[in-house]
N, C-alpha and C positions, 0 to 999 in steps of 0.2 A: 638274582634272587627270584625264585619262582613262587607264585602264589598258589596256595592250595585251593582246589575247587570247592565252591560252596555246596553244601548238601541241598538236594531238592526236597521240598516238602509239598504235600498235597493237601488241598482243602476241598471240602464238599459244601455245596450250598443247596438248600432245599427251597424251591419256589412253591409256595402254597397260596392258592387264590381262594379264600373263603367266599362263599356266596351269601347274599343277603338272607336274613332269617326267613323271609317270606317264601323263598324258593326252596323246592325240595332238593336236598343234597344227597346224591347217591353215595353209597358206601364205597370206599376205595378198597376193592377186593385184594389187590396186590399187597397192600400194607397189612390187611387183615390176615392174609396167609403167612406173611413174614412174621407177624406177632405170634402166630401159632397159639399155644396154650395161654399166653398172656393177653389175648384179645378180649376186649370188653366193649359191648355194643354202645354203652352210654358215653364212652370216651373215644369212640372210633374216629379214625381219619375219614373225612368225607370230601369228595370233590377231586379235582386234579392236583397232582403233585409231580413236580419235575426235579430230579436231583442232577446237579452238574458237578463235575470234578475239575479243579483248577490246579495248576502247577505254580510253585513259588518263583520259578525262573521267568515265567511270562504269565502273570495273572489275567491278562486280557484275553487269553485263549483257553477255551475248554479243551480237555483231553479225554480220551476214551477211558471208560471204566473197565475194569478187569474183573473176572470172577472173584478174585481175592478181595475186592472192594465190597462185595455183598454183605459179609458179616458186619462191617463197619456201619453201613447204611441201615442194616436190619437192627443193630443195636440202638442206633439213634431213634428209629421209629418205634421201637419197643418201649423206650423210656420217655420219649418226648410227649408232651400234652398238646394236642392240636388246638386247644382252646386258648392257649397263651401265646 
């Protein structure tokens, strides 16, 4: 009896380090460009953001992002509220 291979799923994790309110938070220009016409200054992402991609077969290791992953990440940052 042969077992069928399990499909591989990918997950993305965004690491966002908010700064204390007293410190000036620079605008994240990369996310602002990705948001394009949906960009709003009052709800802009500020500070450093790192996105990591993981595989379901070995979640302890990060894997390389591909150009096809950009629309997925862009969609998240277009809709996600950085204040929550």
